[in-house]
C-alpha positions in Angstrom: 14.3 15.6 -27.4 13.2 13.1 -24.8 9.9 11.4 -24.1 8.2 11.7 -20.7 4.7 10.4 -20.8 3.4 8.4 -17.8 2.1 5.0 -18.9 1.2 2.0 -16.7 3.7 -0.8 -16.0 2.1 -2.0 -12.8 3.4 -5.6 -13.2 6.9 -4.4 -12.4 6.1 -2.1 -9.4 3.6 -4.1 -7.3 6.0 -4.2 -4.3 6.5 -0.4 -4.2 3.0 0.6 -5.2 1.4 0.9 -1.7 4.1 3.1 -0.2 4.1 5.3 -3.3 0.4 6.0 -3.4 -0.9 7.9 -0.4 -3.6 9.7 -2.5 -4.9 6.4 -3.7 -5.2 5.3 -0.1 -7.1 8.5 0.8 -9.5 8.0 -2.1 -10.1 4.3 -1.3 -11.0 5.2 2.3 -13.3 8.0 1.2 -15.1 5.8 -1.4 -15.3 2.9 1.2 -17.2 5.3 3.6 -19.7 6.1 0.8 -20.2 2.4 0.0 -20.9 1.4 3.5 -23.1 4.4 4.1 -25.3 3.5 1.2 -25.2 -0.3 1.8 -28.7 -1.7 1.1 -28.6 -4.3 3.9 -27.8 -7.4 1.8 -26.0 -9.8 4.1 -24.7 -12.3 1.5 -22.8 -10.2 -1.1 -20.9 -10.8 -4.3 -18.4 -7.9 -4.5 -16.2 -7.1 -7.5 -13.3 -4.7 -7.3 -12.4 -3.7 -10.8 -8.8 -2.6 -11.4 -8.2 -3.8 -7.8 -4.5 -3.4 -7.8 -3.0 -4.3 -4.5 -6.4 -4.2 -2.8 -6.5 -0.8 -1.1 -10.3 -0.4 -1.8 -11.2 -4.0 -1.1 -9.5 -3.8 2.3 -11.1 -0.4 3.1 -14.6 -1.6 2.3 -14.5 -5.1 3.7 -12.8 -4.0 7.0 -15.7 -1.6 7.6 -18.2 -4.4 6.9 -16.3 -6.6 9.3 -16.1 -4.0 12.0 -19.9 -3.3 11.7 -20.7 -7.1 11.5 -22.8 -6.1 8.4 -22.3 -9.2 6.3 -22.8 -12.9 6.9 -20.8 -13.9 3.8 -19.0 -12.4 0.9 -17.6 -13.6 -2.4 -14.9 -11.3 -3.5 -13.5 -10.9 -7.0 -10.4 -8.8 -7.7 -10.0 -7.9 -11.4 -6.7 -6.6 -12.7 -4.3 -7.2 -15.6 -1.2 -7.3 -13.3 -0.7 -10.7 -11.7 1.9 -9.3 -9.2 -0.8 -6.8 -8.0 -3.4 -9.6 -7.7 -1.0 -11.6 -5.6 -0.8 -8.8 -3.0 -4.6 -8.3 -3.3 -5.0 -12.0 -2.3 -2.7 -11.5 0.7 -4.8 -8.5 1.8 -8.0 -10.5 1.6 -6.5 -13.4 3.5 -5.7 -11.1 6.4 -9.1 -9.5 6.6 -10.7 -12.1 8.8 -7.9 -11.8 11.4 -9.0 -8.2 12.2 -10.5 -7.8 15.7 -14.2 -6.8 15.8 -15.0 -3.2 16.8 -15.8 -2.8 20.5 -18.9 -0.8 19.4 -20.4 -3.9 17.8 -23.8 -4.5 19.3 -23.3 -8.2 20.1 -21.0 -11.1 19.2 -21.8 -12.5 15.8 -20.7 -15.6 13.9 -17.5 -15.0 11.8 -18.2 -13.8 8.3 -17.7 -16.4 5.6 -15.3 -15.0 3.0 -14.3 -16.4 -0.3 -12.1 -14.7 -2.9 -11.0 -15.1 -6.5 -8.4 -13.1 -8.4 -9.2 -12.6 -12.1 -6.3 -11.6 -14.3 -8.4 -9.9 -17.0 -9.0 -6.7 -18.8 -11.7 -4.6 -17.0 -13.4 -4.0 -20.3 -14.0 -7.8 -20.8 -14.5 -9.6 -17.5 -15.3 -13.3 -17.3 -18.2 -12.8 -15.0 -21.9 -13.6 -15.6 -24.5 -10.9 -16.3 -26.1 -9.4 -13.2 -24.0 -11.6 -10.9 -22.7 -9.0 -8.4 -24.4 -7.1 -5.6 -21.6 -4.5 -5.5 -19.2 -3.5 -8.3 -16.6 -0.9 -7.3 -13.5 0.7 -8.7 -11.1 3.4 -7.5 -8.2 5.0 -9.5 -8.4 2.5 -12.4 -11.0 3.5 -15.0 -8.9 6.4 -16.3 -6.6 3.9 -18.0 -9.5 2.9 -20.3 -12.5 4.7 -21.8 -16.0 5.5 -20.7 -17.2 2.5 -22.8 -16.1 0.4 -19.8 -19.1 1.6 -17.8 -21.4 -0.7 -19.9 -19.2 -3.7 -19.0 -19.3 -2.8 -15.3 -23.0 -2.3 -15.4 -23.5 -5.6 -17.1 -22.4 -7.6 -14.1 -24.4 -5.5 -11.5 -27.6 -7.3 -10.2 -30.9 -5.5 -10.3 -31.0 -3.5 -7.1 -27.2 -3.9 -6.9 -24.8 -0.9 -6.7 -22.0 0.6 -8.7 -19.5 2.8 -6.9 -16.7 4.6 -8.7 -13.8 7.0 -8.1 -12.3 8.2 -11.4 -9.5 10.7 -11.8 -10.7 13.4 -14.3 -9.5 16.5 -16.1 -8.1 19.0 -13.6 -5.8 16.5 -12.1 -2.0 17.4 -12.1 -3.1 21.0 -12.1 -0.1 22.3 -10.1 2.4 20.3 -12.2 0.9 21.6 -15.4 0.9 25.2 -14.2 4.5 25.2 -13.0 6.0 22.9 -15.7 3.8 23.5 -18.7 6.1 21.7 -21.2 6.1 18.5 -19.1 3.8 15.9 -20.7 1.2 14.6 -18.3 -1.5 12.0 -18.5 -4.5 13.1 -20.6 -7.4 12.7 -18.1 -10.9 12.8 -19.6 -13.4 15.5 -18.5 -16.1 14.5 -16.0 -18.8 14.9 -18.6 -17.4 12.1 -20.7 -17.9 9.7 -17.8 -21.2 11.1 -16.7 -22.6 10.6 -20.2 -21.8 6.9 -20.0 -23.2 6.7 -16.5 -26.4 8.4 -17.6 -26.8 5.9 -20.5 -26.4 3.0 -18.1 -28.8 4.6 -15.7 -31.5 5.0 -18.4 -31.0 1.5 -19.8 -31.4 -0.2 -16.4 -33.8 2.4 -14.9 -31.3 3.0 -12.1 -31.1 5.6 -9.5 -28.1 8.0 -8.9 -27.2 7.7 -5.3 -24.5 10.5 -5.2 -22.3 12.4 -7.6 -19.5 14.6 -6.3 -16.1 15.9 -7.4 -13.3 16.3 -4.9 -9.7 17.2 -4.9 -7.0 15.1 -3.2 -3.4 16.2 -3.0 0.0 15.3 -1.6 3.2 17.4 -1.4 6.6 16.3 -2.6 10.0 17.9 -1.9 10.6 18.8 -5.6 9.7 17.7 -9.1 12.4 15.0 -9.2 10.9 13.5 -6.1 7.4 13.6 -7.5 8.6 11.9 -10.8 10.4 9.2 -8.9 7.3 8.6 -6.9 5.2 8.3 -10.1 7.6 5.7 -11.4 7.4 3.7 -8.1 3.6 3.6 -8.4 3.8 2.1 -11.9 4.3 5.0 -14.2 7.1 4.8 -16.7 8.9 7.3 -18.9 7.7 6.5 -22.4 5.3 7.5 -25.1 4.9 9.8 -28.1 4.9 13.2 -26.4 8.3 14.8 -25.9 10.1 17.6 -24.0 13.5 19.0 -25.0 16.3 17.8 -22.8 17.4 21.3 -21.8 13.9 22.2 -20.6 13.6 19.0 -18.7 16.9 19.5 -17.0 15.9 23.0 -16.0 12.7 21.7 -14.5 14.6 19.2 -12.4 16.8 21.9 -11.0 13.8 23.5 -9.4 14.1 22.4 -5.7 10.9 23.9 -4.4 8.1 21.7 -3.1 5.4 20.6 -5.6 2.0 19.2 -5.1 0.6 16.2 -6.9 -3.2 16.8 -7.1 -6.0 14.7 -8.5 -9.6 15.7 -9.3 -11.8 12.7 -8.5 -15.3 12.1 -9.8 -17.2 10.0 -7.2 -20.3 8.3 -8.5 -22.7 5.9 -6.8 -25.5 4.2 -8.8 -28.2 1.7 -7.9 -29.4 -0.4 -10.8 
């Protein structure tokens, strides 16, 4: 028997993460569009990217604010447990202000003042003050923890601030599970588990649900071997308690037909 459960080892794979995660890039861009669409007009913002990784979401959001000249200043916090990921996040933030303004901007504006701080911390216990952030956001990170983390994220959102989340949920890895049923995959929680935590926070803070959608995102790989190699390059490792017999695993790897990696994403926006 051999084990084959995907678990996170992001510290070791920061340099290969960006190239190995096209779906994460798509989701970050989609969530960024929602964040900017529902921006409340605050021009001096404190923004926290929870489980920020290499900064895909931070870059997508802040580049849009820069292009639209929507902010006068921003204090950015990137929260992650992997120092190597945070180092790349900091590099991304440093390059943001070198971006040219959009030609559609209505008039020249003063450069945005941008400060940033990387926090190497567990997302369930962040060293940030109560109600200190105008915008708390997270994409492709919360599934590594439990819905109880929603209370911690909500704790740091200011009154009239916003929480925007993209969370992989049950229904992800559907094609892999259908074609290779004995292959252990990550145990994604169902949407209702996250929605219950969101509803509790909403009631406690008398917040308003801005949007709630579920969307599928997918990317095709040449074969299962290619897909599993990609999972490893994005920070997944072959380890864990679940197992698959060696003969079955070898038979699966002999399948040379294309295979899709698909994720079901719960997208939530909440104003507190």
